[in-house]
DSSP file (Angstrom, degrees, kcal/mol; ACC not computed):
  #  RESIDUE AA STRUCTURE BP1 BP2  ACC     N-H-->O    O-->H-N    N-H-->O    O-->H-N    TCO  KAPPA ALPHA  PHI   PSI    X-CA   Y-CA   Z-CA
    1    1 A X              0   0    0      0, 0.0     2,-0.1     0, 0.0     0, 0.0   0.000 360.0 360.0 360.0 135.4   99.1   85.3   47.0
    2    2 A X        -     0   0    0      1,-0.1     2,-0.3     0, 0.0     0, 0.0  -0.404 360.0-100.2 -83.1 158.8  100.4   86.4   43.6
    3    3 A X        -     0   0    0     -2,-0.1     2,-0.5     1,-0.0    -1,-0.1  -0.549  30.5-137.2 -78.9 136.8   98.3   86.8   40.5
    4    4 A X        -     0   0    0     -2,-0.3     2,-0.5     2,-0.0    -1,-0.0  -0.834  15.2-162.9 -97.9 127.5   98.3   84.0   37.9
    5    5 A X        -     0   0    0     -2,-0.5     3,-0.2     1,-0.1     4,-0.2  -0.943  11.0-178.8-113.2 128.1   98.5   85.1   34.3
    6    6 A X     >  +     0   0    0     -2,-0.5     4,-2.1     1,-0.1     5,-0.2   0.231  48.6 109.6-111.7  12.7   97.5   82.5   31.7
    7    7 A X  H  > S+     0   0    0      1,-0.2     4,-2.4     2,-0.2     5,-0.2   0.848  76.3  55.7 -59.8 -36.5   98.1   84.4   28.5
    8    8 A X  H  > S+     0   0    0     -3,-0.2     4,-2.3     2,-0.2    -1,-0.2   0.927 109.2  45.8 -64.1 -45.6  101.1   82.3   27.5
    9    9 A X  H  > S+     0   0    0      2,-0.2     4,-2.3     1,-0.2    -1,-0.2   0.898 112.7  50.5 -65.3 -40.6   99.2   79.0   27.7
   10   10 A X  H  X S+     0   0    0     -4,-2.1     4,-2.3     1,-0.2    -1,-0.2   0.919 110.8  49.2 -63.3 -43.2   96.2   80.4   25.8
   11   11 A X  H  X S+     0   0    0     -4,-2.4     4,-2.7     1,-0.2    -2,-0.2   0.902 110.0  51.6 -62.8 -41.7   98.5   81.7   23.1
   12   12 A X  H  X S+     0   0    0     -4,-2.3     4,-2.2     1,-0.2    -1,-0.2   0.912 109.8  49.7 -59.9 -43.6  100.3   78.3   22.8
   13   13 A X  H  X S+     0   0    0     -4,-2.3     4,-1.8     2,-0.2    -2,-0.2   0.916 113.2  45.6 -62.8 -44.6   96.9   76.6   22.5
   14   14 A X  H  X S+     0   0    0     -4,-2.3     4,-2.5     1,-0.2     5,-0.2   0.907 111.8  51.5 -65.5 -42.0   95.8   79.0   19.7
   15   15 A X  H  X S+     0   0    0     -4,-2.7     4,-2.1     1,-0.2    -1,-0.2   0.879 107.5  53.6 -63.3 -37.7   99.1   78.7   17.9
   16   16 A X  H  X S+     0   0    0     -4,-2.2     4,-1.9     2,-0.2    -1,-0.2   0.916 109.9  47.0 -63.1 -43.9   98.9   74.9   18.0
   17   17 A X  H  X S+     0   0    0     -4,-1.8     4,-1.5     1,-0.2    -2,-0.2   0.931 113.3  48.0 -63.1 -46.2   95.4   74.9   16.4
   18   18 A X  H  < S+     0   0    0     -4,-2.5    -1,-0.2     1,-0.2    -2,-0.2   0.824 109.3  54.0 -67.3 -30.3   96.5   77.4   13.7
   19   19 A X  H >< S+     0   0    0     -4,-2.1     3,-1.1    -5,-0.2    -1,-0.2   0.902 108.7  48.4 -68.5 -40.1   99.6   75.3   13.0
   20   20 A X  H 3< S+     0   0    0     -4,-1.9    -2,-0.2     1,-0.2    -1,-0.2   0.795 109.1  54.9 -67.2 -27.8   97.4   72.2   12.5
   21   21 A X  T >< S+     0   0    0     -4,-1.5     3,-2.1    -5,-0.1    -1,-0.2   0.377  77.5 131.2 -87.4   4.8   95.1   74.2   10.1
   22   22 A X  T <  S+     0   0    0     -3,-1.1     3,-0.1     1,-0.3    -3,-0.1  -0.363  70.4  25.4 -61.1 132.0   98.0   75.3    7.9
   23   23 A X  T 3  S+     0   0    0      1,-0.4    -1,-0.3    -2,-0.1     2,-0.1   0.270  89.6 127.9  96.6 -11.1   97.2   74.7    4.3
   24   24 A X    <   -     0   0    0     -3,-2.1    -1,-0.4     4,-0.1     2,-0.3  -0.408  66.9 -96.6 -74.6 159.2   93.4   74.9    4.8
   25   25 A X    >   -     0   0    0      3,-0.1     3,-1.5    -3,-0.1     5,-0.1  -0.578  68.4 -41.2 -85.5 135.1   91.5   77.3    2.5
   26   26 A X  G >  S+     0   0    0     -2,-0.3     3,-1.8     1,-0.3     4,-0.4  -0.198 125.3   2.2  62.6-133.6   90.6   80.9    3.5
   27   27 A X  G >> S+     0   0    0      1,-0.3     4,-2.5     2,-0.2     3,-0.9   0.721 117.7  77.4 -64.1 -21.7   89.3   81.6    7.0
   28   28 A X  G <4 S+     0   0    0     -3,-1.5    -1,-0.3     1,-0.3    -2,-0.2   0.710 103.9  36.4 -64.2 -18.3   89.8   77.9    8.0
   29   29 A X  G <4 S+     0   0    0     -3,-1.8    -1,-0.3    -5,-0.2    -2,-0.2   0.492 125.8  37.8-108.0  -4.9   93.5   78.6    8.3
   30   30 A X  T <4 S+     0   0    0     -3,-0.9     2,-0.4    -4,-0.4    -2,-0.2   0.780  99.4  66.9-115.3 -39.0   93.3   82.1    9.7
   31   31 A X  S  X S-     0   0    0     -4,-2.5     4,-2.6     1,-0.1     5,-0.2  -0.731  70.8-138.9 -95.2 135.8   90.4   82.5   12.2
   32   32 A X  H  > S+     0   0    0     -2,-0.4     4,-2.5     1,-0.2     5,-0.2   0.899  97.5  47.6 -61.6 -45.3   90.6   80.6   15.4
   33   33 A X  H  > S+     0   0    0      2,-0.2     4,-2.1     1,-0.2    -1,-0.2   0.946 117.6  39.9 -66.1 -47.9   87.0   79.4   15.6
   34   34 A X  H  > S+     0   0    0      1,-0.2     4,-2.5     2,-0.2    -1,-0.2   0.872 115.4  53.5 -69.0 -34.5   86.7   78.2   12.0
   35   35 A X  H  X S+     0   0    0     -4,-2.6     4,-2.7    -8,-0.3     5,-0.2   0.900 107.6  51.3 -64.8 -39.7   90.2   76.7   12.2
   36   36 A X  H  X S+     0   0    0     -4,-2.5     4,-2.6    -5,-0.2     5,-0.2   0.928 111.8  46.5 -62.4 -45.5   89.3   74.8   15.4
   37   37 A X  H  X S+     0   0    0     -4,-2.1     4,-2.3     1,-0.2    -2,-0.2   0.923 114.0  48.3 -62.4 -43.8   86.2   73.4   13.7
   38   38 A X  H  X S+     0   0    0     -4,-2.5     4,-2.4     1,-0.2    -2,-0.2   0.906 113.0  47.2 -64.4 -42.4   88.1   72.4   10.6
   39   39 A X  H  X S+     0   0    0     -4,-2.7     4,-2.6     2,-0.2    -1,-0.2   0.918 111.7  50.4 -66.9 -43.4   90.9   70.8   12.6
   40   40 A X  H  X S+     0   0    0     -4,-2.6     4,-2.0    -5,-0.2    -1,-0.2   0.914 113.1  46.1 -61.4 -42.3   88.5   68.8   14.7
   41   41 A X  H  X S+     0   0    0     -4,-2.3     4,-2.4    -5,-0.2    -1,-0.2   0.904 111.8  51.4 -67.0 -40.7   86.6   67.6   11.7
   42   42 A X  H  X S+     0   0    0     -4,-2.4     4,-2.5     1,-0.2    -2,-0.2   0.896 109.1  51.0 -62.9 -39.9   89.9   66.7    9.9
   43   43 A X  H  X S+     0   0    0     -4,-2.6     4,-2.4     2,-0.2    -1,-0.2   0.892 109.1  51.3 -64.6 -39.0   91.0   64.7   13.0
   44   44 A X  H  X S+     0   0    0     -4,-2.0     4,-2.6     2,-0.2    -2,-0.2   0.938 111.8  46.6 -61.5 -46.6   87.7   62.8   13.0
   45   45 A X  H  X S+     0   0    0     -4,-2.4     4,-2.9     1,-0.2     5,-0.2   0.900 111.6  51.5 -62.9 -40.6   88.1   61.9    9.3
   46   46 A X  H  X S+     0   0    0     -4,-2.5     4,-1.7     2,-0.2    -1,-0.2   0.916 111.5  47.1 -62.8 -43.3   91.8   60.9    9.8
   47   47 A X  H  X S+     0   0    0     -4,-2.4     4,-1.3     2,-0.2    -2,-0.2   0.935 115.5  45.6 -62.6 -47.2   90.8   58.6   12.7
   48   48 A X  H  X S+     0   0    0     -4,-2.6     4,-1.8     1,-0.2    -2,-0.2   0.915 113.7  48.4 -62.9 -44.6   87.9   57.1   10.7
   49   49 A X  H  X S+     0   0    0     -4,-2.9     4,-2.3     1,-0.2    -1,-0.2   0.747 101.9  61.8 -76.4 -23.2   89.9   56.6    7.6
   50   50 A X  H  X S+     0   0    0     -4,-1.7     4,-1.5    -5,-0.2    -1,-0.2   0.918 109.4  43.4 -63.7 -40.8   92.9   55.0    9.3
   51   51 A X  H  X S+     0   0    0     -4,-1.3     4,-2.0     2,-0.2    -2,-0.2   0.883 111.6  53.6 -70.3 -37.6   90.6   52.2   10.3
   52   52 A X  H  X S+     0   0    0     -4,-1.8     4,-2.0     1,-0.2    -2,-0.2   0.889 106.7  52.9 -62.7 -39.4   88.9   52.1    6.9
   53   53 A X  H  X S+     0   0    0     -4,-2.3     4,-2.3     1,-0.2    -1,-0.2   0.894 107.5  51.4 -64.0 -38.9   92.3   51.6    5.3
   54   54 A X  H  X S+     0   0    0     -4,-1.5     4,-1.7     1,-0.2    -1,-0.2   0.889 109.8  49.5 -65.6 -37.7   93.1   48.7    7.6
   55   55 A X  H  X S+     0   0    0     -4,-2.0     4,-0.8     1,-0.2    -1,-0.2   0.860 111.9  49.8 -66.6 -33.9   89.8   47.1    6.6
   56   56 A X  H  X S+     0   0    0     -4,-2.0     4,-0.7     1,-0.2    -2,-0.2   0.884 112.4  45.6 -71.8 -39.6   90.6   47.6    3.0
   57   57 A X  H  X S+     0   0    0     -4,-2.3     4,-2.5     1,-0.2     5,-0.2   0.822  97.8  74.5 -74.0 -31.2   94.1   46.1    3.2
   58   58 A X  H  X S+     0   0    0     -4,-1.7     4,-2.0     1,-0.2    -1,-0.2   0.887  96.4  43.8 -56.3 -50.5   93.0   43.1    5.2
   59   59 A X  H  X S+     0   0    0     -4,-0.8     4,-2.0     1,-0.2    -1,-0.2   0.890 114.8  51.0 -63.5 -36.6   91.3   41.0    2.4
   60   60 A X  H  X S+     0   0    0     -4,-0.7     4,-2.1     1,-0.2    -1,-0.2   0.889 108.3  52.2 -65.0 -38.6   94.2   41.8    0.0
   61   61 A X  H  X S+     0   0    0     -4,-2.5     4,-2.1     1,-0.2    -1,-0.2   0.884 106.9  53.2 -64.6 -38.6   96.6   40.6    2.6
   62   62 A X  H  X S+     0   0    0     -4,-2.0     4,-2.0    -5,-0.2    -2,-0.2   0.910 108.1  50.4 -62.2 -42.3   94.7   37.4    3.0
   63   63 A X  H  X S+     0   0    0     -4,-2.0     4,-1.8     1,-0.2    -2,-0.2   0.898 108.8  52.3 -62.2 -40.4   94.9   36.8   -0.8
   64   64 A X  H  <>S+     0   0    0     -4,-2.1     5,-2.2     1,-0.2    -1,-0.2   0.897 108.5  50.4 -63.2 -40.0   98.6   37.5   -0.7
   65   65 A X  H ><5S+     0   0    0     -4,-2.1     3,-1.0     1,-0.2    -1,-0.2   0.873 107.8  53.3 -66.8 -35.8   99.0   34.9    2.1
   66   66 A X  H 3<5S+     0   0    0     -4,-2.0    -1,-0.2     1,-0.3    -2,-0.2   0.856 108.9  48.9 -66.4 -33.9   97.1   32.3    0.1
   67   67 A X  T 3<5S-     0   0    0     -4,-1.8    -1,-0.3    -5,-0.2    -2,-0.2   0.456 113.0-126.4 -80.8  -0.5   99.4   32.9   -2.9
   68   68 A X  T < 5S+     0   0    0     -3,-1.0     2,-0.3     1,-0.2    -3,-0.2   0.902  70.5 112.2  51.6  49.6  102.3   32.4   -0.4
   69   69 A X  S   <S-     0   0    0     -5,-2.2    -1,-0.2     2,-0.0    -2,-0.1  -0.930  73.2 -87.6-138.6 167.3  104.0   35.7   -1.3
   70   70 A X     >  -     0   0    0     -2,-0.3     4,-2.3     1,-0.1     5,-0.2  -0.345  35.3-116.4 -74.6 156.7  104.6   39.0    0.5
   71   71 A X  H  > S+     0   0    0      1,-0.2     4,-2.3     2,-0.2     5,-0.2   0.902 114.0  52.2 -58.8 -44.4  102.0   41.8    0.4
   72   72 A X  H  > S+     0   0    0      1,-0.2     4,-2.5     2,-0.2    -1,-0.2   0.906 111.1  46.3 -62.9 -43.0  104.3   44.1   -1.5
   73   73 A X  H  > S+     0   0    0      1,-0.2     4,-1.5     2,-0.2    -1,-0.2   0.885 111.2  53.2 -65.8 -38.2  105.1   41.6   -4.2
   74   74 A X  H  < S+     0   0    0     -4,-2.3     4,-0.5     1,-0.2    -2,-0.2   0.891 113.7  42.4 -63.4 -40.4  101.4   40.7   -4.5
   75   75 A X  H  < S+     0   0    0     -4,-2.3     4,-0.4     1,-0.2     3,-0.3   0.894 118.8  43.2 -73.5 -41.2  100.5   44.4   -5.1
   76   76 A X  H  X S+     0   0    0     -4,-2.5     4,-2.5    -5,-0.2     5,-0.2   0.607  90.2  88.1 -83.6 -12.0  103.4   45.2   -7.4
   77   77 A X  H  X S+     0   0    0     -4,-1.5     4,-2.1     1,-0.2    -1,-0.2   0.913  89.8  45.2 -57.3 -49.4  103.1   42.1   -9.5
   78   78 A X  H  > S+     0   0    0     -4,-0.5     4,-2.1    -3,-0.3    -1,-0.2   0.878 113.5  51.8 -62.9 -34.6  100.6   43.5  -12.1
   79   79 A X  H  > S+     0   0    0     -4,-0.4     4,-2.1     2,-0.2    -2,-0.2   0.894 108.8  50.1 -67.1 -39.6  102.6   46.7  -12.3
   80   80 A X  H  X S+     0   0    0     -4,-2.5     4,-2.2     2,-0.2    -2,-0.2   0.897 110.3  50.0 -66.1 -39.9  105.8   44.8  -13.0
   81   81 A X  H  X S+     0   0    0     -4,-2.1     4,-2.2     1,-0.2    -2,-0.2   0.921 111.6  48.2 -63.3 -43.6  104.1   42.8  -15.8
   82   82 A X  H  X S+     0   0    0     -4,-2.1     4,-1.3     1,-0.2    -1,-0.2   0.884 110.4  52.5 -63.4 -39.1  102.8   45.9  -17.4
   83   83 A X  H  <>S+     0   0    0     -4,-2.1     5,-1.4     1,-0.2    -1,-0.2   0.898 110.8  46.7 -64.0 -42.2  106.2   47.5  -17.2
   84   84 A X  H ><5S+     0   0    0     -4,-2.2     3,-1.5     1,-0.2    -2,-0.2   0.849 107.2  57.4 -70.4 -34.5  107.8   44.5  -18.9
   85   85 A X  H 3<5S+     0   0    0     -4,-2.2    -1,-0.2     1,-0.3    -2,-0.2   0.824  99.4  60.0 -65.9 -30.1  105.2   44.4  -21.7
   86   86 A X  T 3<5S-     0   0    0     -4,-1.3    -1,-0.3    -5,-0.2    -2,-0.2   0.423 122.3-105.7 -79.6   3.2  106.0   48.0  -22.6
   87   87 A X  T < 5       0   0    0     -3,-1.5    -3,-0.2    -4,-0.0    -2,-0.1   0.770 360.0 360.0  83.4  27.9  109.5   47.0  -23.4
   88   88 A X      <       0   0    0     -5,-1.4    -4,-0.2     0, 0.0    -3,-0.1   0.424 360.0 360.0 -99.0 360.0  111.4   48.4  -20.3
């Protein structure tokens, strides 16, 4: 039976973590252990905040439906009024 060498897979795994940590400050983007912790925490926050954003949009979307207009028009309406008041 031949010997199995797993270095390639390990390197791929490490490279993937460091790629995800790109842009983090200091050791969080360079050292594997701290980068892993930083990436895992960032992923947790991203997962949590995607759901929070949906909860935030939902009441606004309901208001838009009550006004019988689209969400985008409902959000941009105050901005358009402000834009017209400034003489543009």
